[in-house]
C-alpha positions as CSV (number, residue, x, y, z in Angstrom):
1,M,101.7,165.7,66.5
2,P,98.7,163.4,65.8
3,G,99.5,160.7,63.2
4,T,103.3,161.0,63.6
5,R,105.0,157.7,63.6
6,R,106.9,156.9,66.7
7,S,110.6,156.1,66.1
8,T,112.7,153.6,67.9
9,I,115.9,155.1,66.6
10,D,118.4,156.6,69.0
11,R,120.4,159.0,66.8
12,G,123.2,159.3,69.2
13,E,123.8,155.5,69.0
14,V,123.5,155.5,65.2
15,E,126.1,158.2,64.9
16,R,128.4,156.4,67.4
17,F,128.5,153.2,65.3
18,A,128.6,155.1,62.0
19,A,131.8,156.8,63.1
20,L,133.4,153.3,63.5
21,A,132.1,151.9,60.2
22,A,135.6,151.4,58.6
23,E,136.5,149.1,61.5
24,W,133.8,146.5,61.0
25,W,135.9,143.9,59.1
26,N,139.2,144.4,60.9
27,P,139.5,141.4,63.3
28,N,142.1,143.2,65.4
29,G,140.3,146.6,65.4
30,K,137.7,148.2,67.5
31,F,135.2,145.4,66.7
32,K,137.7,142.7,67.7
33,P,135.4,141.5,70.6
34,L,132.5,141.1,68.1
35,H,134.7,139.0,65.8
36,K,135.6,136.8,68.8
37,F,131.9,136.6,69.8
38,N,130.7,135.7,66.3
39,P,131.4,132.0,66.3
40,V,129.2,131.3,69.4
41,R,126.3,133.3,68.1
42,L,126.6,131.8,64.6
43,A,126.6,128.3,66.0
44,Y,123.5,129.1,68.1
45,I,121.7,130.5,65.1
46,R,122.7,127.7,62.7
47,D,121.8,124.9,65.1
48,H,118.4,126.3,66.1
49,V,117.4,127.3,62.6
50,A,118.3,123.9,61.3
51,T,116.2,122.2,64.1
52,R,113.2,124.4,63.8
53,F,113.0,124.3,60.0
54,G,114.1,120.6,59.6
55,R,117.4,121.4,57.9
56,D,120.7,119.4,58.0
57,P,123.3,121.9,59.5
58,R,126.1,119.8,57.8
59,A,124.6,120.4,54.3
60,A,126.4,122.9,52.0
61,R,123.5,125.3,51.9
62,P,121.1,124.3,54.7
63,F,119.2,127.6,54.8
64,E,118.2,127.5,51.1
65,G,114.7,128.9,50.7
66,L,114.7,130.8,54.0
67,R,114.4,134.6,54.1
68,I,116.5,136.1,56.9
69,L,116.6,139.7,58.2
70,D,119.6,141.0,60.1
71,I,118.3,144.1,61.7
72,G,121.1,146.5,62.8
73,C,123.5,144.6,60.6
74,G,126.4,146.9,60.9
75,G,129.1,145.9,58.5
76,G,127.5,142.5,57.7
77,L,129.4,140.2,60.1
78,L,126.3,137.9,60.4
79,C,124.8,138.6,56.9
80,E,127.6,137.1,55.0
81,P,127.7,133.7,56.9
82,M,123.9,133.5,56.6
83,A,124.1,134.1,52.8
84,R,126.8,131.4,52.5
85,L,124.5,129.0,54.3
86,G,122.0,129.5,51.4
87,A,119.6,132.0,52.9
88,T,118.1,135.0,51.1
89,V,119.5,137.8,53.3
90,V,118.3,141.3,53.9
91,G,120.7,143.4,56.0
92,V,119.3,146.7,57.4
93,D,121.0,149.5,59.3
94,P,120.0,153.1,59.8
95,A,123.7,154.2,59.5
96,A,124.5,154.7,55.8
97,N,128.3,154.4,56.6
98,N,127.7,150.9,57.9
99,I,125.7,149.8,54.8
100,E,128.4,151.3,52.5
101,V,131.1,149.2,54.2
102,A,128.8,146.1,54.2
103,R,128.1,146.4,50.5
104,L,131.7,146.9,49.6
105,H,132.8,143.9,51.6
106,A,130.0,141.7,50.1
107,A,131.1,142.8,46.6
108,E,134.7,141.9,47.3
109,T,133.8,138.5,48.7
110,G,131.2,137.7,46.0
111,V,128.2,137.3,48.4
112,A,124.8,138.4,47.3
113,I,123.0,140.4,50.1
114,D,120.2,142.9,49.9
115,Y,121.6,145.7,52.0
116,R,119.4,148.7,52.9
117,V,119.7,152.0,54.8
118,A,116.4,151.6,56.7
119,T,114.8,151.1,60.1
120,A,112.6,148.3,61.6
121,E,109.6,150.7,61.2
122,D,110.4,151.2,57.5
123,L,110.3,147.5,56.8
124,A,107.3,146.7,59.0
125,D,105.3,149.5,57.4
126,A,106.2,148.1,54.0
127,G,104.7,144.7,55.0
128,E,108.0,142.8,54.8
129,K,108.0,139.2,56.2
130,F,110.8,136.9,57.2
131,D,111.3,133.3,58.3
132,V,114.1,134.4,60.6
133,I,115.0,137.8,62.2
134,L,118.4,138.3,63.8
135,N,118.3,141.0,66.4
136,M,121.8,140.7,67.8
137,E,123.2,143.4,70.1
138,V,120.6,145.9,69.1
139,V,117.9,146.1,71.7
140,E,120.2,147.9,74.2
141,H,120.8,150.7,71.7
142,V,117.3,151.7,70.7
143,A,115.1,154.5,72.0
144,D,112.1,152.4,72.9
145,M,112.8,148.7,73.4
146,P,109.2,147.4,73.6
147,L,108.1,149.3,70.6
148,Y,111.2,148.2,68.6
149,V,110.6,144.5,69.5
150,A,106.9,144.9,68.5
151,R,107.8,146.3,65.1
152,C,110.3,143.6,64.5
153,A,107.8,140.9,65.6
154,Q,105.4,142.2,63.0
155,M,107.8,141.0,60.3
156,V,108.1,137.4,61.6
157,K,106.1,135.0,59.5
158,S,103.7,132.6,61.2
159,G,105.9,129.7,62.4
160,G,109.0,131.9,62.1
161,V,111.6,132.8,64.7
162,M,113.5,135.8,66.1
163,F,116.9,135.6,67.8
164,V,117.8,138.3,70.3
165,A,121.3,138.8,71.9
166,T,121.9,141.5,74.4
167,I,123.4,142.3,77.9
168,N,121.6,141.9,81.2
169,R,121.1,144.9,83.4
170,T,123.0,143.7,86.5
171,L,125.8,144.9,88.7
172,K,127.9,142.1,87.3
173,A,127.3,143.3,83.8
174,L,128.1,146.8,84.8
175,G,131.4,145.6,86.2
176,L,132.4,143.2,83.3
177,A,130.7,144.5,80.2
178,I,131.0,148.3,80.8
179,I,133.7,149.1,83.4
180,G,135.8,146.0,82.5
181,A,135.4,145.8,78.8
182,E,135.3,149.6,78.0
183,Y,137.4,151.3,80.7
184,V,139.9,148.6,82.0
185,L,140.6,146.2,79.1
186,R,139.5,148.7,76.4
187,W,138.0,145.9,74.3
188,L,135.3,148.4,73.3
189,P,135.2,152.2,72.9
190,R,134.0,154.0,76.0
191,G,130.3,154.7,75.9
192,T,129.5,151.7,73.7
193,H,126.9,150.6,76.3
194,Q,124.8,152.6,78.8
195,Y,123.9,150.8,81.9
196,A,120.3,152.3,82.0
197,K,119.6,150.9,78.5
198,L,120.7,147.3,79.2
199,V,117.8,144.9,79.1
200,R,116.9,142.3,81.8
201,P,115.6,138.9,80.5
202,D,112.2,139.4,82.1
203,E,111.8,142.8,80.3
204,L,112.8,141.3,77.0
205,E,110.5,138.3,77.4
206,K,107.5,140.6,78.3
207,A,108.2,142.7,75.2
208,L,108.3,139.6,73.1
209,N,105.2,138.1,74.6
210,D,103.3,141.3,74.2
211,A,104.3,141.3,70.5
212,G,102.9,137.8,70.0
213,M,106.2,135.9,70.4
214,V,107.1,133.1,72.8
215,V,110.6,132.5,74.1
216,V,111.5,128.9,73.5
217,D,115.2,128.9,74.4
218,R,117.6,131.0,76.4
219,T,121.3,130.8,76.9
220,G,124.0,132.8,78.6
221,V,127.3,133.5,76.9
222,I,130.6,133.8,78.9
223,Y,134.2,134.5,78.0
224,N,136.7,131.7,78.7
225,P,140.0,133.5,79.2
226,L,142.0,130.2,79.2
227,A,140.6,129.2,75.8
228,D,140.4,132.9,74.6
229,R,136.9,132.3,73.3
230,W,133.2,132.9,74.1
231,Q,131.0,129.9,74.9
232,P,127.4,129.1,75.9
233,S,126.7,129.0,79.6
234,K,123.8,128.8,82.1
235,D,125.0,132.1,83.5
236,I,122.8,134.9,82.0
237,D,124.0,137.6,84.4
238,V,125.9,139.4,81.6
239,N,125.6,138.3,78.0
240,Y,122.6,136.2,76.9
241,M,120.7,135.1,73.8
242,V,117.1,134.1,73.4
243,L,115.1,132.4,70.6
244,A,111.4,133.4,70.3
245,E,108.9,131.9,67.9
246,K,105.6,133.1,66.4
247,S,102.8,130.6,66.6
248,S,101.9,129.0,63.3
249,V,98.2,128.7,64.4
């Protein structure tokens, strides 16, 4: 239909995560892998935001004055740490169940976060702007990755940045992130990831470039079974994170 807005929402994916909403803050529940993954991505975000905005990461509230969007925020596992670092945080998710859990947990912990049931399109159409956008483990779940990235990039202020974390589309990722994590180790519910929707770094970088963003950093993330933790790595064959900036010119 002429004039109809294209949507990046994959309803099946939204319903899948909405059904798990009550599990978000259980460190030993179905999102246990995400709880274990959180420290490495939090450190990556904290250090790069501090560097790019001239903040002291050791300060009590180094992100004071920065407006941060966590798109696809789920239960708020990234929103709450960002708010504690001093940022003004908007957490958005299309699943109402997730936002309900996030709001309840924030109220219990006394953290002020602006949670909304909304999409990237909703915010972009409203003219929202942010210094930092967190796009973590989302691009592999949307219906149209390039369009989704473009709509998110619209909301990045001049000189602002966007973080993206996702899974590479490789046979190694199929073996470890899907077959291994979902079917063998059962770290994640079966069907959490679909191989065809995984995103290669070159595909993500093209989408970012087309949207006016430039990738300025990239790192792989691997699981260290001896230390039982995730850590940065040069290996981007499976999990990886990128930092992209919008020119201030």
